[in-house]
N, C-alpha and C positions, 0 to 999 in steps of 0.2 A: 639258326631260325629266327632268333630274336635280335639279330643286327641288321641295320639298314644304313645307308648313307645319310648324313646329317647336314643339312644346309648351313654354310659357314655362318650366315647372320644369326643363327639360332644357337650356335655352339656357346656363346658367352652366357646364354640364359640356362645352360644345361650342364649336368654333371660331366667330368672329364670322361670322354668316350675311350680313352686308352687305359683305364684302369683294369687291371687283370685280377685283382683279388682285394678283399677287404684287409685294411691294415688295422689289426686290434688295437683298441684303446681302452684304458681303464674307465669304467663307468663310476661316476661320482654324483649321486643325486644333489648334493648340495651346491654344486656349481652348475647345475642345469639351468638353461635360460629359456626353454620352451616346454609346453605341456600338451601331450597327445591325449584326446579323451575318445573312448570308444566302448560301447556296450556297458556303461556304467563304471568303467575302470579308467584310471589316469596314470600316465607315465611321465615323469620329468626326464627331459632328454636335452641334449646339446644341439643347437642349430647347425654348428658346423659339421657335426657327425652325420645327422640324418639327411642334410642337403647335399653331402658328399657323394651319395649313393642313390638318391631318389629325385627324379625330376619333378614328381608331384610335391614333394616337400619343399623343394627349391623354388618352385613357382609360388606355392602358398605363402612363403616367408619373404617374398620379394615384391617390390612394386607397391601397388596400393590395395592389395587384398587385406580384408579384415584381420586375418591371421597375423599379418606382418606387424600389425599395431598391438594386437591383444597378446601375441605370443601363445595362443592356444589354438590348436588344430582339432576340430571335431570330426571324427571319421564316420561315414554312413556308408551302408552297403558292403561292409567287410566285417568278418568275424573278429572279435577282440582277441581270440587265440592266435589268429594270424599276425595281428598287430604286435603281439607280445613276442612272436618268433622273429618277426621282421626287426624289431628294436635289438633283440639279442644278436641278430645276425650282424647289424651294422657295427655293433661294438665289439664282437668276438670272431666273426668270419664263419665260413661254411664248415670247415673242418672241426671247429669246436661245437657248432650248433648241431651237426649231425651225430657227433658223439655223445653230447649231453642231453639233448632234447628229442632227437629223432630216433635214437637207439637203433642206429644202422650198422654197427660192426658185424661183418660176416663171420661166421663160425665154422670151425672145422672140429669135428669130434670122431674119433676112431676111423679116421681116414675117410670119412664121408662128408660131403659138403651139405651144408644146410643153409637155406634162405630164411632167416628168423622173421618174426613180425617187424617189418622195417617201417611200418607206417607209411607205406607208399601212398595211401590215399591222403594223408597229411602233406606229403611233399607236392602232390598235384594241387591241393588247395593253396599251398604256400606259393606254388607257380603262378596260379591265378592272381593271388594277392600281390605279388611281385609285378605283374603285368599291369595290374590297377594302379600301383603305385609308381609306375614307370621306372622300375629298377632293373636296367639291363643286366647287370652283374648277377643279381640273384635269380634272374629268369635263367640265365645260362647255367648256374649252379645247379638249380632245381632240376631242370631239363637233363642235364648230364647226369645227375643222380638217378633219374627215372631210366635213362638208357643203361646206366651201370647195373641197375637192379635187373633188367631184363637181359643183360649180357651174362649175368651170373647164371640165369636159367640155361643160357647156351653152354656155358662152362660145365654145368652139371652133366650134359650129354656126353662128355668124354671122361668123366671122373666118377660116375656113379652108375651102379648096375640098375637100380630101381628109379632111375630119373623120371620115367613117365608117371609114376606114382607120386613123386614129389612135385613135378609141375602141375599135375592134377590138383594136389593139395594147395598150392599157392595160386592157381589160376582164378578162383573167385575174387581174391583180393585185387589182383591186376585188373580184371574186368571191371570190378567197381570203380577202379581208378579211371578206367577208360570212360565210364559213364559220367563221372564227375566232370571231366574234360569236355566231352562231347555235349553236355547240357549247357555249356557257357555260350554257345552260338557263335562264338568267334571262329573264323576260319582256321587259324593256327592251332586252337585248342581242339577244334573238331578233327583236324588232320592228325594231331598227336593221339587222341583217343582212338581213332580209327586204326592207326598203326598198331597200338597196344592190342586192341581187340583182335585184329587180323592175325598178329604174331601167335597169340594164345589159343586162337582157333585152329591155326595150322600146325603149330609145333607138335601137337600130339600125333600127327600123322607122319612125322619124319623118322628115318630109321636110325639116326645117330648124329654124332658131332658135326660131320661135314655138312649134312643136309640142314641141320639147325643153324649152322653158321651162315650158309648161303641164304636162308629165309630171313635171318637178322638183317644181312646185307641189303637184301630186297626191300626189307620193311622199314629199316632205319637208315637209309643212306645219309652220308654227311652232305655238306653244302654243294659239293662237286659231284654228288651222286656215286661216290665210290665206297669202298669198305674200310676206309681208314679208321672210322669210328669203332666199329666192332673190333677190328684188330687191336686198337689201342686199348679198349676195355678188357678184352680176353687176355691179351698179354699182361696187362697191369694186374689182373686178378690172379692169373697164374703165377706170375713172379712173387706175389705176396703170400699166396697160400699153396 
C-alpha cells in the first residue's frame, strides 16, 4: 500500500528503497550531530541514522534548508510521543520497539487465546507519523502490525469457544483505531480505516473460522488482491502459539 515507483532522478535524494528492515545501532548522545525539537522536548540524534530511513529528514538536512546549517529540526503538526517512538525505531528496529514500547506480545493462558491491550491506536498514530515523515519502512511495519492484530481475531475463531465475546470486548479499540485513520482525510488512511471498521462490523455475523477467514481475505487483500496476506499472518501466529 505504501510502495510506489520512484523516478530515477529522485532516487539520489531519497533513502534506499531496497531497505527491508532497520539495522539496529547503539545510541550515543555524546556523538549526536543533530537535534530534533518537538513539543518542548529535544532529542540529540545522528544525521546518518535518521536520514537513512526518512526522506523528510534527508531533505531537511541537505541542500540549502535552514536545518542543514543549524543542525536543528523543529517539528510541527506531529505529537512528540510519536517522534520519541520514531527515534527509538530508527535505532532499534520494529521488533524491539513493539516489544519494549508498544507492549504487543500475544498471550496464551489455559489454552485460550487472548488479545491484550496492544495499543493498536498508538500503532495507527505511528503509521500516520511515518507517512508524514516519509518513512516507507516504518509505514510497512506499522500497517503490517495492524493487519496482524486483526488476523489474531480471525485466529480466535478456530481456537476459542467464546470468541464472539472476546471479539466484542476488543471491537471498541479497533473501531477507535479506524476513526483515527479515517479522520486524516488521506485516501489511503481512509481506506484502511474503512477496512478495519467493515471487518469488525461484519465479523460478529460469521459462523466460524472459515467465514472469518473469507471475510478477512475480502477486507484486507494484498497488492494482488488475493489472500496471501491473511494466510501468512494466520500461519505465522498458529506456528508460534
